[in-house]
C-alpha positions as CSV (number, residue, x, y, z in Angstrom):
1,M,-17.1,-12.0,81.9
2,R,-14.9,-12.0,78.9
3,I,-11.4,-13.2,78.1
4,D,-9.9,-12.0,74.8
5,R,-6.3,-12.8,73.9
6,T,-4.3,-13.2,70.8
7,V,-1.3,-15.5,70.7
8,E,1.3,-15.8,68.0
9,T,3.5,-18.9,67.3
10,S,5.9,-20.1,64.7
11,A,3.9,-23.3,64.5
12,S,1.9,-23.8,61.2
13,T,-1.8,-23.1,61.1
14,A,-2.5,-26.7,60.3
15,E,-0.6,-28.0,63.3
16,V,-2.1,-25.3,65.7
17,F,-5.7,-25.9,64.4
18,D,-5.4,-29.7,64.8
19,F,-4.0,-29.4,68.3
20,L,-6.4,-26.8,69.7
21,A,-9.5,-28.1,67.9
22,D,-9.0,-31.4,69.8
23,F,-10.5,-30.0,73.1
24,T,-9.0,-32.8,75.1
25,N,-5.7,-30.9,74.7
26,T,-7.0,-28.1,77.0
27,E,-5.1,-30.0,79.7
28,H,-1.9,-28.9,78.1
29,W,-2.5,-25.2,77.6
30,D,-5.4,-24.2,79.9
31,P,-4.2,-23.8,83.5
32,G,-7.8,-24.2,84.8
33,T,-8.3,-27.5,83.1
34,V,-8.0,-30.6,85.3
35,R,-9.3,-33.0,82.7
36,T,-11.2,-33.1,79.4
37,D,-12.6,-36.3,77.8
38,R,-14.3,-36.7,74.4
39,V,-17.7,-38.1,75.2
40,S,-19.0,-38.5,71.6
41,G,-18.4,-37.4,68.1
42,D,-15.3,-37.1,65.8
43,G,-14.2,-33.6,66.8
44,G,-16.5,-31.8,64.4
45,V,-19.8,-30.0,64.9
46,G,-21.8,-31.8,67.6
47,T,-18.9,-33.4,69.4
48,T,-19.3,-33.5,73.2
49,Y,-16.6,-33.1,75.7
50,A,-16.7,-33.5,79.5
51,N,-14.5,-30.9,81.2
52,T,-13.4,-30.7,84.7
53,S,-11.9,-27.3,85.7
54,R,-10.6,-25.6,88.8
55,F,-11.3,-21.9,89.4
56,L,-10.6,-20.0,92.6
57,G,-10.0,-23.3,94.4
58,R,-13.3,-24.9,93.4
59,T,-13.7,-27.8,90.9
60,T,-16.5,-27.7,88.5
61,D,-17.7,-30.0,85.6
62,L,-18.9,-28.5,82.3
63,T,-20.2,-30.2,79.2
64,Y,-18.9,-28.6,76.0
65,V,-20.4,-29.1,72.6
66,V,-18.7,-28.0,69.3
67,E,-21.0,-25.5,67.6
68,A,-18.8,-24.5,64.6
69,Y,-15.7,-26.3,63.0
70,E,-14.1,-24.7,60.1
71,P,-10.8,-26.5,59.5
72,G,-7.8,-24.2,59.7
73,T,-10.0,-21.2,60.4
74,R,-12.3,-21.3,63.4
75,I,-13.8,-23.5,66.1
76,V,-16.6,-22.5,68.5
77,L,-17.6,-24.4,71.6
78,R,-20.3,-24.0,74.1
79,G,-19.9,-25.3,77.7
80,E,-22.5,-25.4,80.3
81,N,-23.3,-26.5,83.9
82,K,-25.8,-25.2,86.6
83,T,-23.9,-22.0,87.3
84,V,-22.3,-20.9,83.9
85,V,-22.6,-20.9,80.2
86,A,-19.2,-20.6,78.5
87,H,-18.7,-19.7,74.8
88,D,-15.2,-20.4,73.5
89,T,-14.2,-19.1,70.0
90,M,-10.7,-19.7,68.5
91,T,-9.8,-18.2,65.2
92,F,-6.7,-19.0,63.3
93,V,-4.7,-16.7,60.9
94,P,-1.5,-17.7,59.1
95,T,1.3,-15.2,59.7
96,A,3.7,-13.9,57.1
97,N,6.6,-16.0,58.5
98,G,4.6,-19.3,58.2
99,G,3.3,-19.3,61.8
100,T,-0.1,-18.7,63.2
101,S,-2.0,-16.0,65.1
102,V,-4.7,-17.5,67.4
103,R,-7.4,-15.3,68.8
104,Y,-9.0,-17.0,71.8
105,V,-12.3,-15.5,73.1
106,A,-13.9,-17.0,76.2
107,E,-17.2,-15.5,77.3
108,F,-18.8,-16.6,80.6
109,E,-22.5,-16.0,81.4
110,L,-23.0,-16.7,85.1
111,K,-26.4,-18.1,86.2
112,G,-28.5,-17.7,89.3
113,M,-27.0,-16.4,92.5
114,T,-23.4,-16.4,91.0
115,K,-24.5,-13.4,88.9
116,I,-24.3,-11.4,92.2
117,V,-20.6,-12.0,92.6
118,A,-19.7,-11.5,89.0
119,P,-18.0,-8.1,89.5
120,L,-15.9,-9.5,92.2
121,L,-14.6,-12.2,89.8
122,A,-13.3,-9.9,87.1
123,P,-9.6,-9.8,88.4
124,A,-9.5,-13.6,88.6
125,F,-10.8,-13.9,85.0
126,T,-8.2,-11.4,83.9
127,R,-5.4,-13.5,85.6
128,L,-6.8,-16.6,84.1
129,G,-6.7,-15.1,80.6
130,D,-3.2,-14.0,81.1
131,T,-1.9,-17.3,82.4
132,A,-3.9,-19.2,79.7
133,S,-2.5,-17.2,76.8
134,E,1.1,-17.6,78.2
135,Q,0.7,-21.3,78.6
136,M,-1.1,-21.6,75.1
137,R,1.9,-19.7,73.4
138,A,4.5,-21.9,75.2
139,T,2.6,-25.1,74.3
140,L,2.2,-24.1,70.7
141,D,5.8,-23.1,70.3
142,Q,6.7,-26.7,71.2
143,L,4.7,-27.9,68.3
144,A,7.0,-25.9,65.9
145,R,10.1,-27.7,67.2
């Protein structure tokens, strides 16, 4: 499963990167996130986060690790639990008007028996991507005010 969305905001790239690179802020822009806590690290490569998310009425815990951290440009995280591996990549590009374009790609590799139901989950992942991008845009626009 793959979610690939681009969001534009009038907020500066520095503001947007700082906000989204702090993965504890997922609670503000990701509708599936119930809670995210930093477990270790300073936010850079190797930082670990404990994430609790809700999807299709079920709550699940994932451990995320920052795999790449390029200030103002890109952040990559890998999340995992017993049923899924998630790869989240956010890239940041300044826009001509001083704002930011954020491309958010989330790839989910289902494990074990959950692979069988993967095709049935596609519409739910599409809705999640749509809702997350709308909520991300609204949250980032508040940074610009």
